[in-house]
Backbone as a printed PyTorch tensor [residue, N CA C, xyz], in Angstrom:
tensor([[[ 22.7580, -15.7490,  -1.8470],
         [ 23.2640, -14.9990,  -1.0880],
         [ 21.6160, -15.6640,  -0.0260]],

        [[ 22.0840, -14.7900,   0.9570],
         [ 20.8720, -15.2390,   2.0190],
         [ 20.7370, -14.3370,   2.5560]],

        [[ 19.0660, -14.3930,   3.7760],
         [ 19.0250, -12.9780,   3.5370],
         [ 18.9640, -12.5590,   5.5970]],

        [[ 18.2450, -11.3250,   5.9120],
         [ 19.5620, -11.0250,   7.0440],
         [ 19.1760, -11.8240,   8.3000]],

        [[ 17.9370, -12.6210,   8.5630],
         [ 18.2850, -12.9890,   9.8400],
         [ 18.1670, -14.0130,   8.8470]],

        [[ 18.8360, -14.6560,   8.6260],
         [ 19.7170, -15.8880,   8.4850],
         [ 20.4860, -16.0070,   8.9750]],

        [[ 21.4810, -15.0500,   7.8470],
         [ 23.2880, -14.2290,   8.5040],
         [ 22.9220, -14.1630,   9.7140]],

        [[ 22.6330, -13.5620,   9.7470],
         [ 22.3520, -13.4160,  11.5480],
         [ 21.8460, -14.1900,  12.9140]],

        [[ 21.2100, -14.8180,  12.6240],
         [ 21.0870, -16.0970,  13.2580],
         [ 22.1490, -16.6870,  13.1890]],

        [[ 23.2450, -17.0480,  12.2340],
         [ 24.2390, -18.2140,  11.7830],
         [ 25.2120, -17.0190,  12.8560]],

        [[ 25.6810, -16.4660,  13.0050],
         [ 26.6970, -15.5030,  13.4760],
         [ 26.2220, -15.4370,  14.6230]],

        [[ 24.8760, -16.0360,  15.4910],
         [ 24.6200, -16.1400,  16.4200],
         [ 24.5290, -14.9350,  17.6630]],

        [[ 23.8970, -13.6060,  16.6370],
         [ 23.9380, -11.6330,  16.7450],
         [ 22.1120, -12.2380,  17.1710]],

        [[ 21.6060, -11.4480,  18.7000],
         [ 20.2840, -11.4120,  18.8580],
         [ 19.7140,  -9.9220,  17.8730]],

        [[ 18.3860,  -9.7680,  17.6380],
         [ 18.1160,  -8.4620,  17.2500],
         [ 18.8380,  -7.1590,  17.7190]],

        [[ 18.7800,  -7.6580,  18.9630],
         [ 18.7660,  -6.1330,  20.3950],
         [ 20.9030,  -6.2740,  19.6670]],

        [[ 21.1350,  -7.0010,  19.8230],
         [ 23.0170,  -7.1370,  19.1370],
         [ 23.2220,  -6.2920,  18.1720]],

        [[ 22.0030,  -7.1150,  17.2840],
         [ 22.1370,  -5.9720,  16.2240],
         [ 22.0360,  -4.3880,  15.8800]],

        [[ 21.1140,  -4.7210,  16.4870],
         [ 20.1090,  -2.5480,  16.8950],
         [ 22.0960,  -2.4510,  17.8040]],

        [[ 22.4510,  -2.4780,  18.4190],
         [ 23.3630,  -1.8830,  18.7180],
         [ 24.8580,  -1.4390,  18.2230]],

        [[ 24.4340,  -2.6250,  17.4900],
         [ 26.7830,  -2.6400,  16.5690],
         [ 25.9960,  -1.4770,  15.7060]],

        [[ 24.6280,  -1.4190,  14.9670],
         [ 24.6710,  -0.6310,  13.7360],
         [ 23.2940,   1.2100,  13.8620]],

        [[ 23.1270,   0.9320,  15.1420],
         [ 22.3110,   2.4970,  15.9470],
         [ 20.9620,   1.8580,  15.3140]],

        [[ 20.6770,   0.7640,  14.3060],
         [ 18.9650,   0.3820,  13.3810],
         [ 18.3660,  -0.4740,  15.0260]],

        [[ 16.8650,   1.0020,  14.9010],
         [ 16.5310,  -0.0060,  15.5520],
         [ 15.7860,  -1.6560,  15.7010]],

        [[ 16.0140,  -2.3490,  16.9030],
         [ 15.5300,  -3.5360,  17.4210],
         [ 14.7040,  -3.5440,  16.5840]],

        [[ 12.8190,  -2.7050,  16.8420],
         [ 11.8910,  -2.7680,  15.9840],
         [ 11.9310,  -3.1310,  14.5260]],

        [[ 13.0420,  -2.1410,  14.2420],
         [ 12.9940,  -2.0950,  12.8230],
         [ 13.2630,  -3.3010,  12.0570]],

        [[ 14.8600,  -3.1330,  12.5810],
         [ 15.5060,  -5.0940,  12.4160],
         [ 14.6950,  -6.2650,  12.3490]],

        [[ 13.5920,  -5.9760,  13.2930],
         [ 12.8660,  -7.0540,  12.9010],
         [ 12.1360,  -7.4120,  11.2820]],

        [[ 11.0710,  -5.5000,  12.1260],
         [ 10.5310,  -5.5860,  10.2260],
         [ 11.7480,  -5.8430,   9.4720]],

        [[ 12.4890,  -5.5190,   9.4880],
         [ 12.7070,  -5.7800,   8.0700],
         [ 13.3340,  -7.0040,   7.9130]],

        [[ 13.3760,  -8.1860,   8.6910],
         [ 13.6640,  -9.3580,   8.4180],
         [ 12.3700,  -9.6000,   8.2030]],

        [[ 11.4840,  -9.4430,   8.8860],
         [ 10.1210, -10.1010,   8.9080],
         [  9.3800,  -9.1000,   6.9440]],

        [[  9.8910,  -8.4450,   6.5430],
         [  9.7300,  -8.0200,   5.1890],
         [  9.0620,  -6.5180,   5.1940]],

        [[  8.3860,  -6.9230,   5.8430],
         [  7.6460,  -5.3570,   6.3890],
         [  7.8000,  -4.1850,   6.1220]],

        [[  8.9370,  -3.6970,   5.5240],
         [  9.2290,  -2.4360,   5.4670],
         [ 10.7340,  -2.6370,   4.1870]],

        [[ 10.7930,  -1.9660,   3.6060],
         [ 12.2440,  -2.0140,   3.4750],
         [ 13.4460,  -1.8470,   3.3350]],

        [[ 14.6700,  -1.4690,   3.8530],
         [ 15.9420,  -1.0280,   4.1970],
         [ 15.5570,   0.7460,   3.1940]],

        [[ 15.9160,   1.3200,   3.8620],
         [ 16.5870,   2.4000,   3.2620],
         [ 18.4800,   2.2320,   3.0340]],

        [[ 18.8420,   3.0790,   2.2100],
         [ 20.0520,   2.7270,   1.2910],
         [ 21.1400,   2.9780,   2.7210]],

        [[ 20.8470,   3.4160,   3.9630],
         [ 22.0870,   3.5960,   4.7690],
         [ 21.7680,   2.5120,   5.6470]],

        [[ 20.7020,   2.6160,   6.0480],
         [ 20.4110,   0.7370,   6.5730],
         [ 20.4750,  -0.0050,   6.1320]],

        [[ 20.6370,   0.0750,   4.2460],
         [ 21.2190,  -1.4310,   4.0850],
         [ 23.1090,  -1.3200,   4.7420]],

        [[ 23.6660,  -0.4190,   4.1470],
         [ 25.2960,  -0.2200,   4.0110],
         [ 25.1340,  -0.1860,   5.6470]],

        [[ 25.0210,  -0.4810,   6.6290],
         [ 25.5300,  -0.1950,   7.8640],
         [ 25.1980,  -2.1900,   8.4510]],

        [[ 24.1040,  -2.7310,   8.1350],
         [ 23.7150,  -3.8400,   8.3650],
         [ 24.7720,  -4.7390,   7.8860]],

        [[ 24.5980,  -4.4850,   5.8620],
         [ 26.7380,  -5.1660,   5.1220],
         [ 27.7070,  -4.7540,   5.7950]],

        [[ 27.4320,  -3.8780,   6.5760],
         [ 29.5030,  -3.5990,   7.1510],
         [ 29.3120,  -4.5500,   8.3900]],

        [[ 27.7370,  -4.3510,   9.2520],
         [ 27.8800,  -5.2610,  10.2750],
         [ 28.4170,  -7.4440,  10.2340]],

        [[ 27.4790,  -7.5490,   8.9250],
         [ 27.2740,  -8.5560,   8.8760],
         [ 27.4190,  -9.3080,   7.4110]],

        [[ 27.8620,  -8.3620,   6.0290],
         [ 28.7550,  -9.1440,   5.2270],
         [ 27.4630,  -9.0050,   3.3820]],

        [[ 27.3160,  -9.9200,   2.9620],
         [ 27.1340,  -9.1240,   2.1300],
         [ 26.0630, -10.0990,   2.1420]],

        [[ 24.4030,  -9.0770,   2.2870],
         [ 22.3970,  -9.0780,   2.1730],
         [ 21.3990,  -9.6250,   0.9940]],

        [[ 21.3210, -10.5940,   0.8740],
         [ 19.8880, -10.6040,   0.2430],
         [ 19.0730, -10.4130,  -0.1040]],

        [[ 18.6720,  -9.1230,  -0.2810],
         [ 17.7770,  -7.7320,  -0.4210],
         [ 16.3710,  -8.1500,  -0.9080]],

        [[ 15.1290,  -8.6050,  -0.1310],
         [ 13.7520,  -9.3770,  -0.9240],
         [ 13.6760,  -7.8060,  -2.1900]],

        [[ 13.4850,  -8.3430,  -3.6380],
         [ 12.9690,  -7.4650,  -3.9810],
         [ 10.6230,  -6.7840,  -4.6660]],

        [[ 10.3920,  -6.5180,  -5.4210],
         [  8.9520,  -6.5810,  -5.4590],
         [  7.9480,  -6.4980,  -4.3060]],

        [[  8.5640,  -5.9070,  -3.7200],
         [  6.8410,  -5.8770,  -2.3670],
         [  6.4900,  -4.5650,  -2.5020]],

        [[  5.9040,  -5.5430,  -2.1440],
         [  3.7550,  -4.9540,  -2.2400],
         [  4.5990,  -3.2070,  -1.8400]],

        [[  4.0390,  -2.0350,  -2.6910],
         [  4.4990,  -0.7220,  -2.0460],
         [  3.1410,  -0.2500,  -0.3320]],

        [[  4.0540,   0.2630,   0.4690],
         [  3.1590,   0.8220,   1.5070],
         [  2.0080,   2.3160,   1.5940]],

        [[  1.2240,   2.4880,   1.8240],
         [  0.6750,   4.1890,   1.6710],
         [  1.1580,   4.3970,   1.9710]],

        [[  1.9530,   4.5960,   2.1370],
         [  3.1500,   5.8880,   2.9240],
         [  4.2820,   6.0100,   1.4180]],

        [[  4.6710,   4.5580,   1.4650],
         [  5.1400,   4.2830,   0.1130],
         [  4.6490,   5.2020,  -1.3980]],

        [[  3.3340,   4.2870,  -1.3390],
         [  2.9350,   5.3550,  -2.7350],
         [  2.3110,   6.9630,  -2.4960]],

        [[  2.5880,   7.1170,  -1.1030],
         [  1.7490,   8.7280,  -1.4650],
         [  3.4190,   8.9620,  -1.5870]],

        [[  5.0280,   8.8570,  -1.7010],
         [  6.1380,   9.2310,  -1.7920],
         [  6.0470,   9.6070,  -3.2140]],

        [[  5.5510,   8.2080,  -4.0440],
         [  5.8880,   7.7200,  -5.1250],
         [  5.5640,   8.5460,  -6.0860]],

        [[  3.9190,   9.7880,  -5.7330],
         [  3.1380,  10.1470,  -6.3760],
         [  4.2190,  11.7260,  -6.3940]],

        [[  4.5710,  11.8730,  -4.9270],
         [  5.3490,  13.5200,  -4.3680],
         [  5.9850,  13.1620,  -6.3630]],

        [[  7.2640,  12.1980,  -5.7510],
         [  8.8070,  11.7430,  -6.5880],
         [  8.2610,  12.4710,  -7.7380]],

        [[  7.0140,  11.9990,  -8.4700],
         [  6.8290,  12.0640,  -9.6330],
         [  6.0960,  13.1140,  -9.9630]],

        [[  5.2580,  14.5730,  -9.4070],
         [  5.1070,  15.2110,  -9.2690],
         [  6.1160,  16.5970,  -9.4010]],

        [[  7.6120,  15.9890,  -8.0790],
         [  8.6990,  16.4870,  -8.8400],
         [  9.0090,  16.7940,  -9.5340]],

        [[  9.6570,  15.2200, -10.5260],
         [  9.5470,  15.0380, -11.8470],
         [ 10.0030,  15.6530, -12.4530]],

        [[  8.3690,  15.7510, -12.6710],
         [  7.1840,  16.1440, -13.5440],
         [  7.4180,  18.0340, -14.0530]],

        [[  7.2110,  18.5700, -12.4290],
         [  8.2410,  19.4950, -12.2880],
         [  8.9750,  19.9320, -12.9110]],

        [[ 10.8630,  19.3140, -12.7470],
         [ 11.7950,  19.5130, -13.4030],
         [ 12.2190,  18.9110, -14.9770]],

        [[ 11.4210,  17.9610, -14.9140],
         [ 12.2130,  18.0450, -16.2660],
         [ 10.5740,  17.2820, -16.8840]],

        [[ 10.2140,  17.3160, -17.1640],
         [  8.8320,  17.2290, -17.6680],
         [  7.9840,  15.9990, -17.6520]],

        [[  6.2240,  15.7460, -18.4990],
         [  6.1390,  14.2450, -18.1400],
         [  6.7350,  13.2340, -18.8240]],

        [[  7.1820,  14.0840, -20.1060],
         [  7.9980,  12.3360, -21.1220],
         [  9.1870,  12.4610, -20.3160]],

        [[ 10.4810,  12.9760, -19.2440],
         [ 10.9310,  12.2410, -19.2720],
         [ 11.3090,  11.6930, -17.5530]],

        [[  9.8070,  12.2690, -17.1170],
         [  9.9380,  11.8710, -15.5050],
         [  9.0140,  10.2170, -15.7930]],

        [[  8.3110,  10.0550, -17.0250],
         [  8.0500,   8.1940, -17.4120],
         [  8.4420,   7.6790, -16.6960]],

        [[  9.7600,   8.1410, -18.5010],
         [ 10.6570,   7.8310, -18.9070],
         [ 11.4380,   6.8630, -18.0160]],

        [[ 11.9520,   7.9110, -16.4410],
         [ 13.1370,   7.6580, -15.7160],
         [ 12.5520,   6.9920, -14.9680]],

        [[ 11.1370,   7.0680, -14.5730],
         [ 10.3410,   6.0850, -13.8980],
         [ 10.0290,   4.5250, -14.2670]],

        [[ 10.3240,   4.4160, -16.1070],
         [ 10.1480,   3.2590, -16.3460],
         [ 10.6620,   2.4760, -16.6700]],

        [[ 11.6240,   2.7310, -16.4280],
         [ 13.1130,   2.4540, -17.0220],
         [ 13.8150,   1.7140, -15.8790]],

        [[ 13.1000,   1.5280, -14.1700],
         [ 13.0070,   1.1000, -12.8960],
         [ 13.1600,   0.0430, -13.4080]],

        [[ 14.2350,  -1.6750, -12.8630],
         [ 13.9100,  -3.1160, -13.2300],
         [ 12.9790,  -3.6480, -12.0670]],

        [[ 12.4560,  -3.3250, -11.1390],
         [ 11.7250,  -3.6390,  -9.8720],
         [ 11.5490,  -2.2750,  -8.7070]],

        [[ 10.0650,  -2.1990,  -7.9880],
         [ 10.2630,  -1.9360,  -7.1990],
         [ 11.1920,  -0.9390,  -6.0090]],

        [[ 12.0950,  -2.1280,  -5.9110],
         [ 13.4400,  -1.3820,  -4.8420],
         [ 13.6270,  -0.3960,  -5.7320]],

        [[ 13.7190,  -0.1680,  -6.8950],
         [ 14.6260,   0.6980,  -7.7720],
         [ 13.5770,   1.7590,  -7.5260]],

        [[ 12.6930,   1.9850,  -7.4760],
         [ 11.2670,   3.2520,  -7.4220],
         [ 11.2530,   2.9950,  -6.3270]],

        [[ 11.7560,   2.8410,  -5.4960],
         [ 11.2380,   3.0250,  -4.0510],
         [ 12.7450,   4.3500,  -3.5420]],

        [[ 14.0620,   4.1210,  -4.4960],
         [ 15.0310,   5.2040,  -4.4780],
         [ 14.8190,   5.6570,  -5.1740]],

        [[ 14.3800,   5.7520,  -6.2150],
         [ 13.6750,   7.4660,  -7.3150],
         [ 13.6700,   8.0560,  -6.2310]],

        [[ 12.0790,   7.1990,  -5.3530],
         [ 10.5050,   7.6310,  -5.2680],
         [ 12.0530,   8.9100,  -3.5570]],

        [[ 12.2770,   7.3400,  -2.8850],
         [ 13.6000,   8.5510,  -1.7610],
         [ 14.5950,   9.7780,  -2.4130]],

        [[ 14.2500,   9.5120,  -3.6260],
         [ 15.8280,  11.0550,  -4.4310],
         [ 14.6550,  12.6970,  -3.8430]],

        [[ 13.3870,  12.4340,  -4.6280],
         [ 12.5840,  13.1910,  -6.0220],
         [ 11.6780,  13.3260,  -4.5900]],

        [[ 11.1920,  12.8520,  -3.5820],
         [  9.7860,  13.1760,  -3.1120],
         [ 10.8490,  13.8160,  -1.8430]],

        [[  9.5460,  15.0020,  -1.3790],
         [  9.6320,  15.8690,  -0.1610],
         [  9.4510,  15.2870,   1.0390]],

        [[ 10.8070,  15.5350,   1.5750],
         [ 10.8090,  14.4270,   3.1240],
         [  9.6300,  15.2020,   4.1330]],

        [[  8.4690,  14.5700,   3.9980],
         [  7.4360,  15.6640,   5.2180],
         [  6.6040,  14.3170,   5.6400]],

        [[  6.2440,  14.4700,   6.7490],
         [  5.6120,  13.4250,   7.3120],
         [  3.7500,  13.5140,   6.4230]],

        [[  3.5100,  11.6790,   6.6020],
         [  2.1270,  11.3610,   6.2880],
         [  1.3040,  12.4750,   6.1170]],

        [[  0.9860,  12.8790,   8.1610],
         [ -0.0480,  13.4330,   8.6370],
         [ -0.2610,  15.2640,   7.6120]],

        [[  0.9260,  15.1340,   6.9760],
         [  0.9230,  16.8630,   6.2080],
         [  0.2200,  16.9070,   4.7520]],

        [[  0.2070,  16.4570,   3.8770],
         [ -0.4560,  15.1530,   2.6890],
         [ -2.0110,  14.9210,   2.8340]],

        [[ -2.2010,  14.6350,   4.3440],
         [ -3.7880,  14.7720,   3.7150],
         [ -4.5700,  16.4910,   3.7760]],

        [[ -6.0760,  15.6690,   3.0470],
         [ -6.2450,  17.3130,   2.2860],
         [ -7.0530,  17.4720,   3.7600]],

        [[ -6.7280,  18.7750,   3.4800],
         [ -7.4170,  20.3270,   4.9990],
         [ -9.4940,  19.3660,   5.2170]],

        [[-10.4510,  19.8440,   6.2000],
         [-11.3360,  19.1950,   6.1510],
         [-11.8770,  21.1080,   5.8940]],

        [[-13.0420,  20.7600,   4.8120],
         [-13.5110,  21.3380,   4.0700],
         [-15.5420,  21.5480,   4.2980]],

        [[-15.2920,  20.6310,   4.6260],
         [-17.3810,  20.7730,   5.7250],
         [-17.9310,  21.6690,   6.2000]],

        [[-16.7000,  23.0450,   6.8070],
         [-17.7640,  23.8510,   8.3730],
         [-16.8490,  25.5110,   7.1740]],

        [[-16.6990,  25.3890,   6.2230],
         [-16.0060,  25.9230,   4.9960],
         [-17.3240,  27.4800,   4.8590]],

        [[-17.6120,  28.2930,   5.0950],
         [-18.7960,  29.4150,   4.1340],
         [-17.4930,  30.3620,   3.6840]],

        [[-17.3600,  30.7090,   2.8230],
         [-17.4990,  31.8260,   1.3560],
         [-17.5880,  33.2360,   2.0990]],

        [[-17.0830,  34.0380,   2.5840],
         [-17.5220,  35.5130,   2.8530],
         [-17.8890,  35.8340,   1.5780]],

        [[-19.1940,  36.1550,   1.4900],
         [-19.7240,  38.0470,   0.6360],
         [-18.4840,  38.7860,   0.3180]],

        [[-18.3240,  38.4520,  -1.2450],
         [-17.5190,  39.7700,  -1.8840],
         [-19.1960,  40.8610,  -2.3370]],

        [[-18.1890,  42.0540,  -2.3510],
         [-19.1770,  42.8580,  -3.0800],
         [-18.4900,  43.0350,  -4.7020]],

        [[-19.5210,  43.4430,  -4.8670],
         [-20.0530,  43.6100,  -6.5090],
         [-19.6750,  44.9390,  -6.9570]],

        [[-18.8080,  44.9770,  -8.1420],
         [-18.1060,  46.7410,  -8.0910],
         [-19.0080,  46.7050,  -9.7300]],

        [[-19.5780,  48.0610,  -9.6340],
         [-20.8360,  48.7100, -10.6890],
         [-19.4410,  49.9290, -12.0620]]])
């Protein structure tokens, strides 16, 4: 199988034209071709409808955002099914792309900024009255 870039170039389609056909931004297509990001299921579907079968990379390293999403997904799985079942599901995945898929299904969809810890450096607790 050929990569996204190989197929696109063989067909004489520019990234801008592929962007127009698929409604995926040109920047995203560039990042997909350079394997900086992994495609979502929807992006894969759109690109394969436009170009045919594509050899997608597997076992690409996780980005910081993807690691955060994976941790959140694991927490959701533990809360829903218990730690043993969550661990069984995650260890049953065959590669990083499958793990990304599991994370995409179970992780809450929030911005990474929301996940940062609040700054408590200026926190000063209000003294409470003691009851006798």
